[in-house]
Structures are given as C-alpha cells and as structure tokens.
C-alpha positions as CSV (number, residue, x, y, z in Angstrom):
1,M,-11.4,114.6,96.0
2,A,-13.0,111.3,97.2
3,G,-10.4,108.6,97.6
4,M,-7.5,111.0,98.1
5,K,-4.8,109.4,100.1
6,P,-4.6,111.1,103.5
7,F,-1.3,112.9,104.3
8,T,0.4,111.7,107.4
9,P,2.2,114.7,109.0
10,F,5.0,112.7,110.7
11,S,5.2,109.9,108.2
12,L,3.9,107.5,110.9
13,P,1.0,105.1,110.5
14,L,-2.3,106.8,110.5
15,L,-5.3,105.2,112.0
16,L,-8.1,105.9,109.6
17,I,-11.7,106.0,110.6
18,L,-13.3,104.6,107.5
19,V,-17.0,103.9,107.9
20,A,-19.3,103.2,105.0
21,V,-21.7,106.1,104.3
22,G,-25.3,104.9,104.3
23,G,-28.7,105.6,105.6
24,W,-30.9,108.6,105.2
25,L,-30.1,112.0,106.7
26,A,-33.0,114.4,107.2
27,R,-32.3,118.1,106.5
28,P,-31.6,119.5,110.0
29,A,-33.8,122.5,109.2
30,Q,-36.7,120.1,109.1
31,A,-35.9,118.7,112.5
32,A,-38.4,119.2,115.3
33,E,-35.9,121.0,117.4
34,R,-33.2,123.3,116.1
35,P,-29.7,122.2,117.2
36,H,-27.6,124.0,119.7
37,I,-24.5,125.2,118.1
38,V,-21.0,125.4,119.5
39,L,-18.0,126.8,117.7
40,V,-14.6,126.1,119.2
41,M,-11.4,127.5,118.0
42,A,-7.8,126.9,119.2
43,D,-5.2,129.7,119.0
44,D,-2.0,128.8,117.0
45,M,-2.6,125.1,117.1
46,G,-0.7,123.6,114.1
47,W,-2.2,121.0,111.7
48,A,-0.1,118.2,113.0
49,Q,-0.8,118.7,116.7
50,T,-3.3,115.9,117.3
51,E,-2.8,112.3,118.3
52,Y,-5.0,111.2,115.5
53,Y,-2.5,112.5,113.0
54,G,0.2,110.4,114.5
55,H,1.9,113.0,116.8
56,P,4.8,111.2,118.5
57,I,4.2,112.5,122.1
58,L,1.1,114.5,122.3
59,K,-2.1,112.8,123.6
60,T,-5.4,114.3,122.6
61,P,-8.0,111.7,123.7
62,N,-10.9,114.1,123.6
63,L,-10.3,115.4,120.0
64,N,-9.7,111.7,119.1
65,A,-13.1,110.9,120.4
66,M,-14.7,113.8,118.7
67,A,-13.1,112.7,115.4
68,E,-14.3,109.1,115.8
69,N,-17.7,110.3,116.3
70,G,-17.9,113.0,113.6
71,L,-16.6,114.4,110.3
72,R,-12.9,114.8,110.3
73,L,-11.8,117.4,107.7
74,D,-8.3,116.7,106.7
75,R,-8.0,119.7,104.3
76,F,-9.5,122.4,106.3
77,Y,-8.1,126.0,105.9
78,A,-8.1,128.9,108.3
79,G,-9.3,132.0,106.6
80,A,-5.8,133.6,106.9
81,P,-2.4,132.8,108.5
82,N,-3.0,134.7,111.7
83,C,-5.7,135.2,114.2
84,S,-7.9,138.4,113.8
85,P,-8.3,137.9,110.0
86,T,-9.5,134.3,110.5
87,R,-11.9,135.3,113.2
88,S,-13.5,137.7,110.7
89,T,-14.0,135.0,108.3
90,V,-15.8,132.9,110.9
91,M,-18.1,135.7,111.7
92,T,-19.0,136.7,108.2
93,G,-18.3,133.9,105.6
94,R,-16.1,136.4,103.7
95,S,-12.4,136.9,103.3
96,N,-10.7,138.9,105.9
97,D,-9.7,141.8,103.7
98,R,-13.3,142.3,102.7
99,T,-14.2,142.9,106.3
100,G,-11.5,145.4,107.0
101,V,-9.4,142.9,109.1
102,E,-6.2,143.1,107.0
103,N,-3.9,141.7,109.7
104,H,-3.9,140.9,113.5
105,G,-5.4,143.5,115.7
106,Y,-7.5,145.2,112.9
107,A,-11.2,145.9,113.8
108,M,-14.0,144.5,111.7
109,H,-16.4,146.8,109.8
110,L,-19.4,147.4,112.1
111,E,-21.7,147.1,109.1
112,E,-20.7,143.5,108.4
113,K,-23.4,141.0,108.8
114,T,-22.3,138.4,111.3
115,V,-23.4,134.9,112.2
116,A,-24.1,135.9,115.7
117,R,-26.5,138.6,114.5
118,A,-28.2,136.2,112.1
119,L,-28.7,133.5,114.8
120,R,-29.9,136.0,117.3
121,D,-32.5,137.3,114.9
122,A,-33.4,133.5,114.3
123,G,-34.2,133.2,118.0
124,Y,-30.9,131.9,119.3
125,A,-29.3,133.0,122.5
126,T,-25.8,134.1,121.6
127,G,-22.6,133.9,123.7
128,H,-18.9,134.5,123.2
129,F,-16.2,133.2,125.6
130,G,-12.6,133.9,125.4
131,K,-10.4,135.6,122.8
132,W,-12.1,138.2,120.7
133,H,-9.4,140.3,118.7
134,L,-11.8,142.0,116.3
135,D,-11.8,145.3,118.0
136,G,-8.6,146.8,116.7
137,L,-6.6,146.4,119.8
138,R,-3.1,144.9,119.8
139,G,-1.2,143.6,122.9
140,P,-1.9,140.7,125.2
141,G,-5.4,140.0,126.0
142,A,-7.0,142.6,128.3
143,P,-10.6,142.7,129.6
144,I,-12.8,144.3,126.9
145,L,-14.3,147.6,128.3
146,A,-17.9,148.4,128.2
147,S,-17.2,151.5,126.1
148,D,-15.5,149.3,123.3
149,E,-17.6,150.0,120.1
150,H,-16.3,146.8,118.6
151,S,-17.0,144.4,121.4
152,P,-18.6,141.1,120.9
153,G,-21.9,142.7,121.9
154,A,-21.6,145.1,119.0
155,F,-21.6,142.1,116.6
156,G,-24.6,140.2,117.9
157,F,-23.5,138.4,121.1
158,D,-25.9,139.1,124.0
159,T,-23.6,137.4,126.5
160,W,-19.9,137.6,126.5
161,L,-16.9,136.8,128.8
162,S,-14.1,138.0,126.7
163,V,-10.6,139.5,126.3
164,T,-9.0,141.5,123.6
165,N,-6.4,138.9,122.6
166,F,-4.5,135.9,123.8
167,F,-4.7,134.9,127.5
168,D,-3.3,132.3,129.8
169,L,-3.4,131.1,133.5
170,N,-5.5,133.1,136.0
171,P,-6.8,135.7,133.6
172,L,-8.6,139.0,134.0
173,M,-11.8,138.9,131.7
174,S,-14.7,141.0,130.9
175,R,-18.4,140.1,131.4
176,Q,-20.2,142.5,129.2
177,G,-17.9,145.2,130.3
178,E,-17.5,144.2,134.0
179,I,-13.9,143.0,134.9
180,E,-13.6,139.7,136.7
181,E,-10.5,137.8,137.9
182,F,-10.3,134.0,137.5
183,E,-8.1,131.3,138.8
184,G,-7.0,128.3,136.8
185,D,-6.3,127.3,133.2
186,S,-7.8,129.6,130.7
187,S,-9.2,126.9,128.4
188,E,-11.0,125.2,131.4
189,I,-12.3,128.5,132.6
190,I,-14.1,129.5,129.4
191,V,-15.5,126.1,128.9
192,D,-17.0,126.1,132.4
193,E,-18.5,129.5,131.7
194,A,-19.8,128.5,128.4
195,L,-21.5,125.4,129.9
196,K,-23.2,127.6,132.4
197,F,-24.6,129.7,129.6
198,I,-25.8,126.7,127.6
199,R,-27.4,125.1,130.7
200,A,-29.4,128.3,131.4
201,K,-30.6,128.3,127.8
202,V,-31.5,124.6,127.9
203,E,-33.5,125.2,131.1
204,A,-35.2,128.1,129.4
205,G,-36.0,126.1,126.3
206,Q,-34.0,128.3,124.0
207,P,-31.5,127.1,121.4
208,S,-28.0,128.5,122.0
209,F,-25.2,129.6,119.7
210,T,-21.9,129.6,121.7
211,V,-18.5,130.6,120.5
212,I,-15.5,129.4,122.5
213,W,-12.2,130.9,121.3
214,Y,-9.2,129.7,123.3
215,G,-6.1,131.6,124.1
216,S,-4.1,128.4,123.9
217,P,-1.5,127.4,122.7
218,H,-0.5,130.9,121.8
219,S,2.7,132.3,123.3
220,P,3.7,133.2,126.0
221,F,3.3,129.5,127.0
222,R,2.2,128.8,130.5
223,A,1.1,125.4,131.6
224,V,0.6,123.9,135.0
225,D,3.3,121.3,136.0
226,A,1.0,118.2,135.8
227,D,0.1,119.0,132.2
228,K,3.9,119.0,131.2
229,E,4.8,115.7,132.7
230,D,5.1,113.8,129.4
231,F,7.3,116.5,127.8
232,G,10.3,116.6,130.1
233,A,12.8,115.9,127.3
234,L,11.7,118.9,125.3
235,D,12.9,122.6,125.6
236,K,11.1,124.7,128.1
237,E,9.0,126.6,125.5
238,S,7.9,123.3,123.9
239,Q,7.0,121.8,127.2
240,D,4.7,124.6,128.2
241,H,3.3,124.8,124.6
242,H,2.3,121.1,124.7
243,G,1.0,121.4,128.2
244,E,-1.4,124.1,127.1
245,L,-2.7,121.7,124.4
246,V,-3.2,119.0,127.0
247,A,-5.3,121.4,129.1
248,M,-7.2,122.5,126.0
249,D,-7.9,118.8,125.0
250,R,-9.1,118.1,128.5
251,S,-11.4,121.1,128.4
252,I,-12.9,119.7,125.2
253,G,-13.6,116.5,127.1
254,T,-15.4,118.6,129.7
255,L,-17.5,120.4,127.1
256,R,-18.5,117.2,125.4
257,Q,-19.5,115.6,128.8
258,G,-21.3,118.7,129.7
259,L,-23.4,118.4,126.5
260,R,-24.2,114.9,127.4
261,D,-25.1,115.6,131.0
262,L,-27.6,118.3,129.7
263,G,-29.1,115.8,127.3
264,I,-28.4,117.8,124.2
265,A,-25.2,116.2,122.7
266,E,-27.1,114.3,120.1
267,N,-28.6,117.5,118.6
268,T,-25.7,119.8,119.2
269,L,-23.5,121.0,116.2
270,L,-20.0,121.1,117.7
271,W,-17.3,122.5,115.3
272,F,-13.6,122.6,116.2
273,N,-10.8,124.1,114.3
274,S,-7.6,126.3,114.8
275,D,-7.3,129.9,113.8
276,N,-4.1,129.5,111.8
277,G,-1.1,127.2,111.1
278,G,1.4,126.2,113.8
279,L,4.3,128.0,115.2
280,P,8.0,127.6,114.4
281,K,10.7,126.6,117.0
282,I,8.3,124.1,118.5
283,T,9.5,120.5,118.9
284,P,8.2,118.2,117.5
285,S,7.1,120.3,114.5
286,S,3.7,121.8,114.8
287,V,2.9,121.4,111.1
288,G,4.5,118.0,110.4
289,E,5.7,117.9,106.8
290,L,3.8,120.9,105.6
291,R,5.6,123.9,104.3
292,G,5.6,127.1,106.3
293,F,4.1,128.1,109.7
294,K,1.8,130.9,111.0
295,N,2.0,134.1,109.0
296,S,2.7,132.0,105.8
297,I,0.4,131.3,102.9
298,Y,1.9,128.0,102.4
299,E,0.0,125.0,103.8
300,G,1.7,125.0,107.2
301,G,0.3,128.6,107.7
302,L,-3.2,127.9,106.5
303,R,-4.1,124.3,106.9
304,V,-5.5,123.4,110.4
305,P,-7.1,120.5,112.3
306,A,-10.9,120.5,112.1
307,I,-13.8,118.3,113.2
308,I,-17.5,118.6,113.0
309,E,-19.6,116.5,115.5
310,W,-23.3,116.4,115.3
311,P,-24.7,112.9,115.9
312,A,-28.2,113.7,114.8
313,A,-27.0,114.7,111.3
314,I,-23.6,113.1,110.9
315,T,-24.7,109.6,111.5
316,Q,-21.8,107.9,109.8
317,P,-18.5,109.2,111.1
318,R,-15.7,109.5,108.5
319,I,-12.7,111.3,107.2
320,T,-13.0,113.7,104.3
321,S,-10.3,115.3,102.0
322,Y,-12.9,117.8,100.7
323,P,-11.2,121.3,100.7
324,A,-13.1,123.5,103.2
325,G,-12.4,126.5,105.5
326,T,-13.6,128.9,108.1
327,V,-15.3,131.0,105.4
328,D,-17.6,128.0,105.1
329,I,-18.9,128.1,108.8
330,F,-21.5,130.8,108.4
331,P,-22.9,129.7,105.1
332,T,-23.2,126.1,106.5
333,L,-25.1,127.3,109.6
334,A,-27.3,129.5,107.5
335,D,-28.1,126.3,105.3
336,V,-28.7,124.1,108.3
337,L,-31.2,126.6,109.8
338,D,-32.7,127.7,106.4
339,L,-31.8,131.4,107.1
340,P,-32.8,134.0,104.5
341,D,-30.2,134.9,102.0
342,S,-30.4,138.5,103.4
343,A,-28.7,137.3,106.6
344,L,-25.4,137.1,104.8
345,L,-23.6,140.0,103.2
346,Q,-22.6,139.4,99.6
347,P,-20.3,138.6,98.0
348,L,-19.6,135.5,100.0
349,D,-16.3,133.5,99.8
350,G,-17.6,130.4,101.6
351,M,-20.2,127.8,100.8
352,S,-22.4,125.5,102.7
353,L,-20.9,122.2,103.7
354,E,-24.2,120.7,104.9
355,P,-24.3,118.2,102.0
356,L,-21.0,116.9,103.0
357,F,-22.4,115.8,106.3
358,E,-24.1,112.9,104.6
359,K,-21.6,111.9,101.9
360,E,-18.9,113.0,99.6
361,I,-20.0,115.6,97.2
362,G,-17.3,115.6,94.5
363,P,-14.9,118.5,93.6
364,R,-15.4,121.8,95.4
365,K,-17.2,124.2,93.0
366,K,-16.0,127.4,94.6
367,P,-12.3,127.9,95.1
368,L,-10.9,129.0,98.5
369,P,-9.3,132.5,98.3
370,F,-6.8,134.0,100.7
371,R,-5.2,137.4,101.0
372,H,-3.1,138.7,103.9
373,T,-0.7,141.6,103.8
374,N,-0.5,141.5,100.0
375,R,0.2,137.8,99.9
376,A,-2.5,135.8,98.1
377,A,-3.5,132.3,97.2
378,L,-6.3,130.3,95.7
379,V,-7.0,126.7,96.4
380,D,-8.9,124.9,93.7
381,N,-9.4,121.2,94.7
382,D,-6.1,119.6,93.9
383,Y,-4.3,122.8,92.9
384,K,-3.1,125.9,94.7
385,I,-1.7,129.1,93.2
386,L,0.0,131.7,95.3
387,T,2.0,134.9,95.2
388,Q,4.0,136.8,97.7
389,D,2.8,140.2,96.3
390,I,-0.6,140.5,94.7
391,T,-0.2,144.2,94.3
392,K,2.2,143.6,91.4
393,G,-0.8,142.1,89.4
394,E,0.2,140.4,86.2
395,K,3.9,141.1,86.9
396,A,3.8,139.2,90.2
397,T,5.6,135.8,90.4
398,F,3.2,133.0,91.0
399,E,3.7,129.4,92.2
400,L,1.6,126.5,91.4
401,Y,1.4,123.3,93.5
402,N,-0.6,120.0,93.2
403,L,-1.6,119.5,96.9
404,T,-2.7,116.0,96.4
405,D,0.6,114.7,95.0
406,D,2.7,117.3,96.8
407,P,1.2,118.4,100.1
408,S,4.6,119.8,101.2
409,E,4.6,122.2,98.2
410,S,8.1,121.2,97.2
411,K,7.6,121.3,93.4
412,D,6.4,124.5,91.6
413,L,4.4,123.5,88.6
414,S,3.9,126.9,87.1
415,K,6.3,126.3,84.2
416,E,5.1,122.7,83.5
417,K,1.5,123.6,83.5
418,P,1.4,127.2,82.2
419,E,-2.2,127.2,80.9
420,L,-3.5,126.0,84.3
421,A,-1.2,128.5,86.1
422,D,-2.5,131.3,84.0
423,K,-6.2,130.3,84.5
424,L,-5.8,130.2,88.3
425,K,-3.8,133.4,88.3
426,Q,-6.6,135.3,86.4
427,Q,-9.1,133.9,88.9
428,L,-6.9,135.0,91.8
429,L,-6.4,138.6,90.3
430,T,-10.2,138.9,89.7
431,W,-11.0,137.9,93.1
432,S,-8.5,140.2,94.6
433,A,-10.0,143.1,92.8
434,S,-13.3,142.2,94.3
435,A,-11.8,142.0,97.7
436,D,-10.4,145.6,97.1
437,A,-14.0,146.8,96.5
438,S,-15.2,145.2,99.6
439,L,-12.3,146.6,101.7
440,A,-13.4,150.0,100.5
441,G,-16.9,149.3,101.8
442,K,-18.7,148.9,98.4
443,D,-20.7,146.0,99.8
444,L,-21.7,147.7,103.0
445,P,-25.1,149.4,103.3
446,S,-23.4,152.8,103.5
447,G,-21.4,152.0,100.4
448,S,-18.1,153.0,102.0
449,A,-15.7,152.2,104.8
450,D,-13.5,154.5,106.9
451,P,-10.0,153.0,107.1
452,A,-9.6,154.7,110.5
453,E,-12.4,152.4,111.9
454,S,-10.2,149.2,111.3
455,A,-6.8,150.6,111.9
456,P,-5.1,148.8,114.9
457,R,-4.2,150.5,118.1
458,T,-2.3,149.3,121.2
459,W,-4.6,149.1,124.2
460,M,-2.0,150.2,126.7
461,E,-1.9,153.6,124.9
462,E,-5.7,154.1,124.9
463,P,-7.1,156.7,127.2
464,A,-9.8,154.3,128.4
465,Y,-7.2,151.8,129.8
466,Q,-5.0,154.3,131.6
467,P,-6.8,154.1,134.9
468,Y,-6.0,150.3,135.1
469,L,-2.3,150.3,134.1
470,D,-0.8,150.8,137.6
471,A,-2.9,148.0,139.0
472,W,-2.0,145.6,136.2
473,K,1.7,146.4,135.7
474,D,2.9,143.5,137.9
475,R,0.6,140.8,136.5
476,P,2.6,138.2,134.6
477,E,0.7,138.6,131.5
478,F,1.1,142.4,131.3
479,A,4.4,143.1,133.0
480,R,6.7,143.1,130.0
481,W,4.2,145.1,127.9
482,L,3.6,147.7,130.4
483,S,7.2,148.6,131.0
484,D,8.4,151.8,129.3
485,K,10.6,149.8,127.0
486,K,7.9,147.5,125.8
487,K,5.0,149.8,125.8
488,G,3.6,150.1,122.4
489,N,5.0,146.8,121.0
490,K,3.1,145.9,117.9
491,K,4.0,142.2,117.9
492,E,1.0,139.9,118.2
C-alpha cells in the first residue's frame, strides 16, 4: 500500500504531510515509563469532516495539529457502520457479532476479555467518560444506574462518568451510578472530567488508560450560537451539526494542552477516530465522494478519520494508507505493553499496528472483516468484497471493488475478476461461520452465550428507570422520547 495516492474527499487540493521516515524507534514496552493511553472517539463523524481533508467550510485546527504531529491513517475503518457494534470492537479486538453486539443497543457478552480489564490488570488506572452504549439500552443517553450489570465498571473501568447513549448540551451523567447534572457543551465537559482523572493519576505516579467517547455530532444536533457562526448559509440541521464538530475539535485542543500542562504529552498515546461513517442529509457531504453513509457497509459507512499521536514513539509524523481499523486498537496496545496472549480472547480479528509507528510495513497480512445485520464485507488491501445478505451463503450476490483505483466503489469487478471474487468470497464465508460460533459463545469460558443477555431494551420501559421519568419528561434531550407517542421508539 506504500505510495498509494491519497483520496481527496472533496476533489480539492490536499495538503500532504510527507516527512521522511528515519531514526531509531525503541519498543515502547522497553521504555522506562509506560505511556499514558487516551482513546478518543467521535459519534457519527464522517470521513470527510476534517479540515485536513479539504472540507470547504469546517475548520478543525486541533485535529490538524494532531495529524501534523502523529500518524494519520487515511484508510481507517470503524468496526461496524453504527455505534454499539464499533464500541465492542474497540473493547475486544474482535468483530461485533463475535461479542453479541449485533446492532446498536445490544449488550456485550460479560465474559468478553476487554482492553480495560487487561490494562487494569497491568497496573493502569482505568476511566471511561461519555457515551457507553454497550449495556443493551436504546433511547437517548441517560445516566447509567448503579444496578446496571453491563456498566463500564463491569468491563474493567474503575472510574466512569457515563451515559447510555448519545448526549448533548447540559447533560445528566452518572458517576459510578450517582447521577450528576452538568452545564455546557458535552464534549468539553467530558474532556475536563477526563483531565481531572488523568491529573490525579499523574500525581499518584500511576499510568492511566482513559476512554473519551463523545456524543457529538450525533443527532439531535444542539450547538451553542458561537460555534455556528461560520455556517449561516447552511440549513439549520447542518449548522448545529457542524457547530458540534467545532466544539468537539476545541475540546481536543483542551485535551492536548492539558497533557502538555501535566508534562506527559511526550509519552501519551492519544488515538482519535470516529465510530462509524457520516450522516446523510448533511451539507456539505459528511463522507465526500465515498459511497454510502452510516448503516451502510460501503466505504462511506465504514471508513472514518483516525490519527495516532505519540511523540515518544511516532517520531516522524506522516500519512499512511495502510488499511487498519478499530479491531486493531486492543491488539496494538497489548503489543505496546507486552501483555500476555491470555489478555485477549481468541479468535481476534485485529492485529497490532505498532510496527507501523516507525515505517510502512507492506501489505496487510490479515484482512479486515465486517458483519452487521446480515450484511458483510472483507477488506483485503486494495480489494473489498461485500454482500447485502451473508445468510444466503454461496447463493448471495457479492460485489468486488478495487479501493485504490475506485474509492467511490462505482465499478463492480466481480464479473471481470471471477477468481479473485471467489477467493475473497470463500474467505468471507469462512470468517462469517467463525463469527457465528463466537456469537453463540463458543469462545467464552462458559462455552455458550444466552441471547437474552445481549437483546436490546428501551431504558424508558425498564423498571429501574421509572422513578426518574416524571422528573426528566420536560428535559429537552428526553421530552420527545418520554411522551406516550414516542415511548418505546427503537430508533438509535
């Protein structure tokens, strides 16, 4: 993949950050001090929604600075085309269906081995801030109750300030089960709280693992007026959507400055990406010239912006076209910290990207698999095969694309390259059968999984939330959901 021509989403000049790779990179696991680790994830941010990709109106100075100082991944894939499934891939290094998270609002198997548990066992303080959405609860983001058996604490986070799903201005959040009300932009709130956590661990001399999962720019869009000033020519929804991105980018600046103020920026591994592709009906396009949007297995639904910044290890900033994804996060951190193989549940779908921190490493040896509501795809370097119904097996219709020559997936090559199409089809079918076994719990210590554990519910209908409904019914984030007409709405 080295030398691949970058794809410019808006067909505008792209400022490339091309720096020659050189020097010697010590293995981070051999460093005198283990790095602090911060994982940051946007909610519904499309691949084209950064200034460094030539967005015509959106300014993202802090993501620009992060990209200029780190490794920008131009072919980075969310684990799935919507939120809960991708979050499970971050936590486990495994495809979402393996973990029980077949769609948004499904709960993750409690027996899964997670990156938070692994790092906690390795001596890290672990904290989660923001959107969780791995506890099987649908509806707008509500404070996670102490009784929630699938809370962040159940999966290895000792500290958490979290909500079940998306959240906006002035949110109600839960601090380890205790409900607190906040004022201000949600992105800035969780970054401020995360920095308090990191600061305490720096002062205690303990390495920290911090997960910051934004609620922005997920709908409903609510931005303060100052953040919408540059978007007056757009429709109201697009104005607020881009305003949320402005606030999110500013919070990333706050985070990076906070790490510098604490004196740990040099040896902090900071990883940013989005949880799925962009949204339709947003102007300008959230995915540029990619095909499809969120909830699609075309590139627009899966390819997302991503940057890894770690000055102590990524000493020569650059752009890479190496195909990678959220399934690679846990294996990479395990490699960086030299964790035992037993820390990760097999089979894994991800692989370590640590060698990529130093230089290009040639073609990816492990294809990236995807399966979501029976749609499935496999990305094998230049090529991608996909089907809209994997349950039909050999009888399914498959499409084949060369993503290097045709990133917009406009020309199906399955008839022109039948041998390659058949080879990749068989790989995808074999992998899907493996995912079926995992979904049934064959990989878990107990050897089985109860589908009822993962099945989604709507939190407004749960007995534990009934005492709160009357007090929350007039809050803007809950009002339309708590009316009798909307109650039980299954839409994410």
